[in-house]
MMTF fields as JSON, N, C-alpha, C and O atoms, coordinates in Angstrom:
{
  "mmtfVersion": "1.0.0",
  "mmtfProducer": "UNKNOWN",
  "numBonds": 399,
  "numAtoms": 400,
  "numGroups": 100,
  "numChains": 1,
  "numModels": 1,
  "chainsPerModel": [1],
  "groupsPerChain": [100],
  "chainIdList": ["A"],
  "bondAtomList": [4, 2, 8, 6, 12, 10, 16, 14, 20, 18, 24, 22, 28, 26, 32, 30, 36, 34, 40, 38, 44, 42, 48, 46, 52, 50, 56, 54, 60, 58, 64, 62, 68, 66, 72, 70, 76, 74, 80, 78, 84, 82, 88, 86, 92, 90, 96, 94, 100, 98, 104, 102, 108, 106, 112, 110, 116, 114, 120, 118, 124, 122, 128, 126, 132, 130, 136, 134, 140, 138, 144, 142, 148, 146, 152, 150, 156, 154, 160, 158, 164, 162, 168, 166, 172, 170, 176, 174, 180, 178, 184, 182, 188, 186, 192, 190, 196, 194, 200, 198, 204, 202, 208, 206, 212, 210, 216, 214, 220, 218, 224, 222, 228, 226, 232, 230, 236, 234, 240, 238, 244, 242, 248, 246, 252, 250, 256, 254, 260, 258, 264, 262, 268, 266, 272, 270, 276, 274, 280, 278, 284, 282, 288, 286, 292, 290, 296, 294, 300, 298, 304, 302, 308, 306, 312, 310, 316, 314, 320, 318, 324, 322, 328, 326, 332, 330, 336, 334, 340, 338, 344, 342, 348, 346, 352, 350, 356, 354, 360, 358, 364, 362, 368, 366, 372, 370, 376, 374, 380, 378, 384, 382, 388, 386, 392, 390, 396, 394],
  "bondOrderList": [1, 1, 1, 1, 1, 1, 1, 1, 1, 1, 1, 1, 1, 1, 1, 1, 1, 1, 1, 1, 1, 1, 1, 1, 1, 1, 1, 1, 1, 1, 1, 1, 1, 1, 1, 1, 1, 1, 1, 1, 1, 1, 1, 1, 1, 1, 1, 1, 1, 1, 1, 1, 1, 1, 1, 1, 1, 1, 1, 1, 1, 1, 1, 1, 1, 1, 1, 1, 1, 1, 1, 1, 1, 1, 1, 1, 1, 1, 1, 1, 1, 1, 1, 1, 1, 1, 1, 1, 1, 1, 1, 1, 1, 1, 1, 1, 1, 1, 1],
  "groupList": [{"groupName": "MET", "atomNameList": ["N", "CA", "C", "O"], "elementList": ["N", "C", "C", "O"], "formalChargeList": [0, 0, 0, 0], "bondAtomList": [1, 0, 2, 1, 3, 2], "bondOrderList": [1, 1, 2], "singleLetterCode": "M", "chemCompType": "L-PEPTIDE LINKING"}, {"groupName": "LEU", "atomNameList": ["N", "CA", "C", "O"], "elementList": ["N", "C", "C", "O"], "formalChargeList": [0, 0, 0, 0], "bondAtomList": [1, 0, 2, 1, 3, 2], "bondOrderList": [1, 1, 2], "singleLetterCode": "L", "chemCompType": "L-PEPTIDE LINKING"}, {"groupName": "LYS", "atomNameList": ["N", "CA", "C", "O"], "elementList": ["N", "C", "C", "O"], "formalChargeList": [0, 0, 0, 0], "bondAtomList": [1, 0, 2, 1, 3, 2], "bondOrderList": [1, 1, 2], "singleLetterCode": "K", "chemCompType": "L-PEPTIDE LINKING"}, {"groupName": "THR", "atomNameList": ["N", "CA", "C", "O"], "elementList": ["N", "C", "C", "O"], "formalChargeList": [0, 0, 0, 0], "bondAtomList": [1, 0, 2, 1, 3, 2], "bondOrderList": [1, 1, 2], "singleLetterCode": "T", "chemCompType": "L-PEPTIDE LINKING"}, {"groupName": "TYR", "atomNameList": ["N", "CA", "C", "O"], "elementList": ["N", "C", "C", "O"], "formalChargeList": [0, 0, 0, 0], "bondAtomList": [1, 0, 2, 1, 3, 2], "bondOrderList": [1, 1, 2], "singleLetterCode": "Y", "chemCompType": "L-PEPTIDE LINKING"}, {"groupName": "ILE", "atomNameList": ["N", "CA", "C", "O"], "elementList": ["N", "C", "C", "O"], "formalChargeList": [0, 0, 0, 0], "bondAtomList": [1, 0, 2, 1, 3, 2], "bondOrderList": [1, 1, 2], "singleLetterCode": "I", "chemCompType": "L-PEPTIDE LINKING"}, {"groupName": "ALA", "atomNameList": ["N", "CA", "C", "O"], "elementList": ["N", "C", "C", "O"], "formalChargeList": [0, 0, 0, 0], "bondAtomList": [1, 0, 2, 1, 3, 2], "bondOrderList": [1, 1, 2], "singleLetterCode": "A", "chemCompType": "L-PEPTIDE LINKING"}, {"groupName": "VAL", "atomNameList": ["N", "CA", "C", "O"], "elementList": ["N", "C", "C", "O"], "formalChargeList": [0, 0, 0, 0], "bondAtomList": [1, 0, 2, 1, 3, 2], "bondOrderList": [1, 1, 2], "singleLetterCode": "V", "chemCompType": "L-PEPTIDE LINKING"}, {"groupName": "ASP", "atomNameList": ["N", "CA", "C", "O"], "elementList": ["N", "C", "C", "O"], "formalChargeList": [0, 0, 0, 0], "bondAtomList": [1, 0, 2, 1, 3, 2], "bondOrderList": [1, 1, 2], "singleLetterCode": "D", "chemCompType": "L-PEPTIDE LINKING"}, {"groupName": "CYS", "atomNameList": ["N", "CA", "C", "O"], "elementList": ["N", "C", "C", "O"], "formalChargeList": [0, 0, 0, 0], "bondAtomList": [1, 0, 2, 1, 3, 2], "bondOrderList": [1, 1, 2], "singleLetterCode": "C", "chemCompType": "L-PEPTIDE LINKING"}, {"groupName": "GLU", "atomNameList": ["N", "CA", "C", "O"], "elementList": ["N", "C", "C", "O"], "formalChargeList": [0, 0, 0, 0], "bondAtomList": [1, 0, 2, 1, 3, 2], "bondOrderList": [1, 1, 2], "singleLetterCode": "E", "chemCompType": "L-PEPTIDE LINKING"}, {"groupName": "SER", "atomNameList": ["N", "CA", "C", "O"], "elementList": ["N", "C", "C", "O"], "formalChargeList": [0, 0, 0, 0], "bondAtomList": [1, 0, 2, 1, 3, 2], "bondOrderList": [1, 1, 2], "singleLetterCode": "S", "chemCompType": "L-PEPTIDE LINKING"}, {"groupName": "ARG", "atomNameList": ["N", "CA", "C", "O"], "elementList": ["N", "C", "C", "O"], "formalChargeList": [0, 0, 0, 0], "bondAtomList": [1, 0, 2, 1, 3, 2], "bondOrderList": [1, 1, 2], "singleLetterCode": "R", "chemCompType": "L-PEPTIDE LINKING"}, {"groupName": "GLN", "atomNameList": ["N", "CA", "C", "O"], "elementList": ["N", "C", "C", "O"], "formalChargeList": [0, 0, 0, 0], "bondAtomList": [1, 0, 2, 1, 3, 2], "bondOrderList": [1, 1, 2], "singleLetterCode": "Q", "chemCompType": "L-PEPTIDE LINKING"}, {"groupName": "ASN", "atomNameList": ["N", "CA", "C", "O"], "elementList": ["N", "C", "C", "O"], "formalChargeList": [0, 0, 0, 0], "bondAtomList": [1, 0, 2, 1, 3, 2], "bondOrderList": [1, 1, 2], "singleLetterCode": "N", "chemCompType": "L-PEPTIDE LINKING"}, {"groupName": "HIS", "atomNameList": ["N", "CA", "C", "O"], "elementList": ["N", "C", "C", "O"], "formalChargeList": [0, 0, 0, 0], "bondAtomList": [1, 0, 2, 1, 3, 2], "bondOrderList": [1, 1, 2], "singleLetterCode": "H", "chemCompType": "L-PEPTIDE LINKING"}, {"groupName": "PHE", "atomNameList": ["N", "CA", "C", "O"], "elementList": ["N", "C", "C", "O"], "formalChargeList": [0, 0, 0, 0], "bondAtomList": [1, 0, 2, 1, 3, 2], "bondOrderList": [1, 1, 2], "singleLetterCode": "F", "chemCompType": "L-PEPTIDE LINKING"}, {"groupName": "GLY", "atomNameList": ["N", "CA", "C", "O"], "elementList": ["N", "C", "C", "O"], "formalChargeList": [0, 0, 0, 0], "bondAtomList": [1, 0, 2, 1, 3, 2], "bondOrderList": [1, 1, 2], "singleLetterCode": "G", "chemCompType": "PEPTIDE LINKING"}, {"groupName": "PRO", "atomNameList": ["N", "CA", "C", "O"], "elementList": ["N", "C", "C", "O"], "formalChargeList": [0, 0, 0, 0], "bondAtomList": [1, 0, 2, 1, 3, 2], "bondOrderList": [1, 1, 2], "singleLetterCode": "P", "chemCompType": "L-PEPTIDE LINKING"}],
  "groupTypeList": [0, 1, 2, 3, 4, 5, 2, 6, 4, 7, 8, 9, 10, 7, 11, 5, 10, 1, 7, 12, 13, 12, 5, 9, 14, 2, 5, 2, 5, 14, 15, 4, 3, 6, 16, 6, 6, 1, 8, 10, 1, 14, 12, 17, 11, 1, 11, 5, 14, 8, 16, 12, 17, 16, 1, 2, 2, 1, 14, 1, 4, 18, 7, 10, 2, 8, 1, 11, 1, 7, 16, 10, 12, 16, 8, 2, 8, 10, 8, 3, 0, 7, 11, 4, 10, 10, 16, 7, 6, 6, 5, 3, 18, 16, 14, 3, 14, 10, 0, 6],
  "groupIdList": [1, 2, 3, 4, 5, 6, 7, 8, 9, 10, 11, 12, 13, 14, 15, 16, 17, 18, 19, 20, 21, 22, 23, 24, 25, 26, 27, 28, 29, 30, 31, 32, 33, 34, 35, 36, 37, 38, 39, 40, 41, 42, 43, 44, 45, 46, 47, 48, 49, 50, 51, 52, 53, 54, 55, 56, 57, 58, 59, 60, 61, 62, 63, 64, 65, 66, 67, 68, 69, 70, 71, 72, 73, 74, 75, 76, 77, 78, 79, 80, 81, 82, 83, 84, 85, 86, 87, 88, 89, 90, 91, 92, 93, 94, 95, 96, 97, 98, 99, 100],
  "secStructList": [7, 2, 2, 2, 2, 2, 2, 2, 2, 2, 2, 2, 2, 2, 2, 2, 2, 2, 2, 2, 2, 2, 2, 2, 2, 2, 7, 7, 7, 7, 2, 2, 2, 2, 2, 2, 2, 2, 7, 6, 6, 7, 7, 1, 3, 3, 7, 2, 2, 2, 2, 2, 2, 2, 2, 2, 2, 6, 6, 7, 7, 7, 7, 2, 2, 2, 2, 2, 2, 2, 2, 2, 2, 2, 7, 6, 6, 7, 1, 1, 7, 3, 3, 2, 2, 2, 2, 2, 2, 2, 2, 1, 7, 6, 6, 6, 7, 7, 7, 7],
  "xCoordList": [20.168, 20.527, 19.372, 19.593, 18.279, 17.293, 17.939, 17.856, 18.614, 19.149, 20.266, 20.442, 21.12, 22.251, 21.677, 22.205, 20.609, 20.183, 19.613, 19.974, 18.813, 18.298, 19.384, 19.339, 20.513, 21.548, 22.298, 22.747, 22.469, 23.064, 22.213, 22.775, 20.962, 20.071, 20.142, 20.261, 20.062, 20.066, 21.347, 21.32, 22.658, 23.809, 24.144, 25.004, 23.344, 23.404, 22.516, 22.904, 21.446, 20.455, 21.44, 21.552, 22.049, 22.779, 23.794, 23.98, 24.574, 25.506, 25.182, 25.801, 24.132, 23.65, 23.324, 23.643, 22.663, 22.291, 23.336, 23.343, 24.338, 25.622, 26.233, 26.561, 26.4, 26.885, 26.148, 26.657, 24.934, 23.883, 24.182, 24.489, 24.111, 24.388, 25.719, 25.778, 26.793, 28.034, 28.166, 28.676, 27.586, 27.643, 26.829, 27.29, 25.686, 24.783, 25.473, 25.236, 26.182, 26.797, 28.045, 28.527, 28.504, 29.703, 29.254, 29.748, 28.461, 28.037, 26.595, 25.865, 26.146, 24.654, 24.599, 25.338, 23.702, 23.739, 22.789, 21.642, 23.132, 22.138, 21.586, 22.182, 20.477, 19.781, 19.837, 20.205, 19.445, 19.212, 20.662, 20.846, 21.714, 23.032, 23.42, 23.856, 23.255, 23.525, 22.725, 23.378, 21.616, 20.773, 21.2, 21.252, 21.491, 22.15, 23.399, 23.637, 24.24, 25.485, 25.281, 26.016, 24.226, 23.968, 23.174, 23.498, 22.156, 21.274, 21.95, 21.327, 23.117, 23.993, 23.104, 23.255, 22.134, 21.136, 20.014, 19.259, 19.805, 18.744, 17.483, 16.69, 17.158, 15.887, 14.867, 13.643, 15.488, 14.595, 14.479, 13.8, 15.068, 14.99, 16.413, 17.143, 16.666, 17.969, 17.586, 16.608, 18.409, 18.458, 19.584, 20.429, 19.515, 20.871, 22.179, 23.304, 21.969, 23.284, 23.657, 24.844, 22.777, 23.293, 24.003, 25.001, 23.432, 24.442, 25.662, 26.661, 25.772, 26.994, 27.976, 29.143, 27.428, 28.306, 29.055, 30.235, 28.124, 28.674, 29.719, 30.839, 29.542, 30.408, 31.682, 32.72, 31.591, 32.711, 33.607, 34.831, 33.033, 33.765, 34.663, 35.723, 33.866, 34.869, 35.842, 36.372, 36.02, 36.786, 36.403, 37.231, 34.929, 34.599, 33.693, 32.994, 33.947, 33.508, 32.694, 33.195, 31.424, 30.741, 30.443, 30.326, 30.357, 29.739, 28.341, 27.683, 27.922, 26.758, 25.517, 24.591, 25.632, 24.512, 24.592, 23.5, 25.652, 25.732, 25.13, 24.37, 25.394, 24.936, 23.32, 22.679, 22.695, 21.35, 20.65, 19.477, 21.374, 20.716, 20.672, 19.557, 21.695, 21.792, 20.544, 19.723, 20.572, 19.443, 18.0, 17.194, 17.874, 16.491, 16.279, 15.108, 17.155, 16.878, 16.433, 15.621, 16.802, 16.387, 15.136, 14.26, 14.907, 13.568, 12.525, 12.275, 11.837, 10.936, 9.52, 8.841, 9.225, 8.085, 8.282, 7.419, 9.491, 9.917, 9.78, 9.414, 10.047, 9.596, 10.889, 10.867, 11.953, 13.308, 13.947, 14.971, 13.274, 13.715, 13.62, 12.696, 14.482, 14.464, 14.235, 15.024, 13.138, 12.721, 13.455, 14.145, 13.343, 13.968, 13.292, 14.063, 12.2, 11.685, 12.153, 12.448, 12.251, 12.702, 14.193, 14.623, 14.94, 16.387, 16.493, 17.256, 15.59, 15.799, 15.508, 16.208, 14.364, 13.877, 15.035, 15.248, 15.667, 16.816, 18.017, 18.66, 18.412, 19.705, 19.376, 20.346, 18.227, 17.865, 17.892, 17.213, 18.678, 18.708, 17.445, 16.612, 17.223, 15.894, 15.542, 14.389, 16.621, 16.294, 15.764, 15.266, 15.988, 15.617, 14.476, 13.516, 14.56, 13.47, 12.847, 11.656, 13.937, 13.741, 13.788, 14.721, 12.872, 12.94, 13.657, 13.443, 14.464, 15.281, 15.024, 15.587],
  "yCoordList": [167.48, 166.608, 165.256, 164.171, 165.541, 164.229, 163.39, 162.162, 164.057, 163.171, 162.521, 161.351, 163.081, 162.319, 161.074, 159.965, 161.32, 160.307, 159.043, 157.877, 159.408, 158.381, 157.769, 156.543, 158.455, 157.771, 156.864, 155.796, 157.2, 156.51, 155.098, 154.002, 155.254, 154.257, 153.182, 151.979, 153.7, 152.815, 152.137, 151.032, 152.757, 152.198, 151.184, 150.325, 151.311, 150.38, 149.109, 147.985, 149.287, 148.268, 147.293, 146.074, 148.028, 147.304, 146.598, 145.463, 147.077, 146.448, 145.206, 144.145, 145.464, 144.287, 143.049, 141.897, 143.441, 142.359, 141.58, 140.349, 142.414, 141.714, 140.806, 139.657, 141.385, 140.4, 139.062, 137.942, 139.372, 138.181, 137.206, 136.045, 137.607, 136.716, 135.848, 134.668, 136.681, 136.217, 135.045, 133.977, 135.365, 134.393, 133.248, 132.112, 133.448, 132.22, 131.597, 130.393, 132.052, 131.176, 130.401, 129.465, 130.826, 130.031, 129.072, 127.945, 129.335, 128.677, 128.565, 129.435, 127.538, 127.441, 128.104, 127.667, 129.224, 129.815, 129.201, 129.005, 128.877, 128.501, 129.656, 130.179, 130.112, 131.453, 131.555, 132.576, 130.423, 130.532, 130.825, 131.612, 130.198, 130.282, 131.783, 132.454, 132.204, 133.612, 134.514, 135.403, 134.459, 135.115, 135.044, 136.003, 133.736, 133.598, 134.301, 134.659, 134.511, 135.109, 136.567, 137.103, 137.183, 138.5, 138.539, 139.357, 137.721, 137.859, 137.265, 136.307, 137.602, 137.199, 137.097, 136.134, 137.985, 137.985, 137.082, 136.942, 136.437, 135.393, 135.962, 135.324, 137.083, 137.982, 137.408, 137.445, 136.917, 136.634, 137.701, 137.549, 138.775, 139.866, 140.713, 140.676, 141.425, 142.36, 143.691, 144.152, 144.355, 145.789, 146.449, 145.747, 147.629, 148.265, 148.069, 148.072, 147.915, 147.844, 146.302, 146.005, 145.311, 143.959, 143.938, 143.26, 144.677, 144.885, 145.474, 144.992, 146.641, 147.397, 146.429, 146.341, 145.626, 144.789, 143.772, 143.488, 143.145, 142.001, 142.555, 142.077, 143.626, 144.454, 144.951, 145.103, 145.223, 145.672, 144.413, 144.512, 143.285, 142.058, 141.543, 140.923, 142.02, 141.821, 142.806, 142.755, 143.834, 144.97, 145.91, 146.5, 145.926, 146.923, 148.0, 147.764, 149.089, 150.362, 151.257, 152.326, 150.895, 151.628, 153.043, 153.328, 153.751, 155.367, 155.1, 154.177, 155.778, 155.621, 155.611, 154.804, 156.633, 156.741, 155.361, 154.868, 154.735, 153.471, 152.39, 151.587, 152.309, 151.354, 151.432, 150.453, 152.648, 152.976, 152.645, 152.271, 152.783, 152.429, 150.94, 150.479, 150.021, 148.744, 148.143, 147.328, 148.728, 148.339, 148.427, 147.513, 149.853, 149.963, 148.999, 148.677, 148.487, 147.5, 146.147, 145.467, 145.751, 144.718, 145.002, 144.139, 146.134, 146.37, 146.887, 148.09, 145.901, 146.131, 146.874, 147.637, 146.551, 147.07, 148.124, 148.581, 148.5, 149.76, 149.781, 150.827, 148.689, 148.946, 148.922, 148.707, 149.125, 149.359, 148.004, 147.969, 146.968, 145.556, 144.694, 144.904, 143.717, 142.947, 141.641, 141.171, 140.973, 139.733, 138.619, 139.023, 137.451, 136.238, 136.486, 136.715, 136.491, 136.604, 137.699, 137.56, 138.765, 139.992, 139.825, 140.262, 139.168, 138.888, 138.022, 138.271, 136.676, 135.917, 136.462, 136.265, 137.165, 137.919, 138.902, 139.026, 139.496, 140.479, 139.673, 140.231, 138.37, 138.053, 137.187, 136.931, 136.654, 135.907, 136.576, 137.592, 136.056, 136.939, 136.939, 136.092, 137.954, 138.232, 137.024, 136.655, 136.49, 135.56, 134.092, 133.322, 133.878, 132.542, 132.721, 131.95, 133.645, 134.046, 132.668, 132.506, 131.712, 130.774, 130.845, 131.464, 130.273, 130.641, 129.208, 128.131, 129.487, 128.276, 128.166, 127.294],
  "zCoordList": [-56.118, -54.904, -54.99, -54.454, -55.674, -55.686, -56.846, -56.804, -57.935, -59.001, -58.444, -58.783, -57.598, -57.0, -56.197, -56.281, -55.446, -54.563, -55.61, -55.45, -56.533, -57.475, -58.052, -58.151, -58.523, -59.212, -58.163, -58.577, -56.845, -56.005, -55.734, -55.718, -55.549, -55.404, -56.527, -56.291, -57.712, -58.897, -59.134, -59.675, -58.735, -58.687, -57.7, -57.896, -56.46, -55.391, -55.766, -55.448, -56.376, -56.814, -57.863, -57.732, -58.813, -59.833, -59.307, -59.743, -58.361, -57.571, -56.838, -56.913, -56.113, -55.344, -56.159, -55.868, -57.188, -58.285, -58.712, -58.731, -59.099, -59.76, -58.816, -59.113, -57.555, -56.482, -56.295, -56.267, -56.18, -55.912, -57.098, -56.824, -58.383, -59.365, -59.451, -59.798, -59.06, -59.082, -58.193, -58.531, -56.835, -55.675, -56.067, -55.95, -56.511, -56.766, -57.967, -58.07, -58.801, -59.937, -59.443, -60.08, -58.34, -57.654, -56.647, -56.683, -55.83, -54.639, -54.536, -55.012, -53.939, -53.548, -52.178, -51.296, -51.909, -50.64, -49.739, -50.14, -48.578, -47.515, -46.881, -45.939, -47.32, -46.932, -45.364, -44.784, -44.745, -43.043, -42.578, -41.649, -43.213, -42.558, -42.735, -41.8, -43.84, -44.206, -43.29, -42.744, -43.059, -42.216, -40.678, -39.908, -40.396, -38.962, -38.615, -37.462, -39.661, -39.581, -39.129, -38.3, -39.731, -39.213, -37.937, -37.076, -37.74, -36.623, -35.392, -34.934, -34.712, -33.628, -32.522, -31.77, -32.274, -31.076, -31.216, -30.254, -32.319, -32.552, -32.312, -31.62, -32.778, -32.722, -33.834, -33.702, -34.853, -36.009, -36.927, -37.942, -36.686, -37.616, -37.526, -36.536, -38.637, -38.695, -38.638, -39.226, -37.88, -37.704, -38.714, -39.27, -38.858, -39.587, -38.673, -39.173, -37.421, -36.415, -36.748, -36.61, -37.166, -37.296, -38.714, -38.954, -39.526, -40.995, -40.742, -41.275, -39.866, -39.684, -38.996, -39.378, -37.865, -37.149, -37.821, -37.611, -38.805, -39.855, -40.546, -40.366, -41.429, -42.082, -41.396, -42.04, -39.981, -39.383, -39.033, -39.119, -38.658, -38.623, -39.748, -39.66, -41.02, -42.055, -42.619, -43.729, -41.56, -41.659, -42.959, -43.653, -43.148, -44.08, -43.126, -42.141, -43.717, -43.171, -44.104, -44.451, -44.558, -45.682, -45.106, -43.914, -46.017, -45.67, -45.158, -45.64, -44.318, -43.767, -44.698, -44.616, -45.605, -46.656, -47.498, -47.779, -47.896, -48.536, -47.71, -48.251, -46.507, -45.634, -45.725, -46.108, -45.352, -45.42, -46.715, -46.725, -47.807, -49.009, -49.007, -49.251, -48.773, -48.824, -47.924, -48.344, -46.573, -45.734, -46.342, -46.51, -46.648, -47.557, -48.604, -48.804, -49.293, -50.242, -49.539, -50.168, -48.503, -47.717, -47.066, -47.123, -46.424, -45.717, -46.464, -46.541, -47.08, -48.199, -47.579, -48.266, -46.296, -45.667, -44.747, -43.998, -44.84, -44.087, -42.613, -42.076, -41.882, -40.534, -39.746, -38.534, -40.371, -39.711, -39.194, -38.512, -39.568, -39.405, -40.578, -41.364, -40.813, -42.074, -41.523, -40.703, -41.939, -41.456, -42.383, -43.32, -42.182, -42.832, -44.125, -45.057, -44.358, -45.867, -46.602, -47.789, -46.029, -46.729, -47.154, -48.222, -46.245, -46.522, -47.558, -48.491, -47.511, -48.675, -50.148, -51.141, -50.073, -51.174, -51.688, -52.894, -50.86, -51.147, -51.728, -52.617, -51.311, -51.766, -52.899, -53.611, -53.263, -54.21, -55.566, -55.718, -56.651, -57.943, -58.401, -58.076, -59.234, -59.865, -60.852, -61.074, -61.383, -62.268, -61.984, -62.805, -60.608, -60.093, -59.056, -59.073, -58.23, -57.163, -56.427, -56.158, -56.165, -55.34, -53.878, -53.367, -53.118, -51.469, -51.181, -51.737, -50.265, -49.49, -48.056, -47.394]
}
């Protein structure tokens, strides 16, 4: 069970990094615009429901476990909310680590 969770977590991390690198190689992301697209209630932070709602608008319905893994990747301080700073750190590829 633990091996399965660890493998899923690592696979999720690798997938997120590959997507970030592909996106950054194609376009320059405006971090604030991306954050605001998820923060429809203008709270200044994102909950897992914000992620779920955003994906639903894109007609994407991830398995709850996968959604939780992605959210955990963003929520570094584990307070169940993703701040703008956490969001930027999560979408910035490891090789640039630039804040926008």
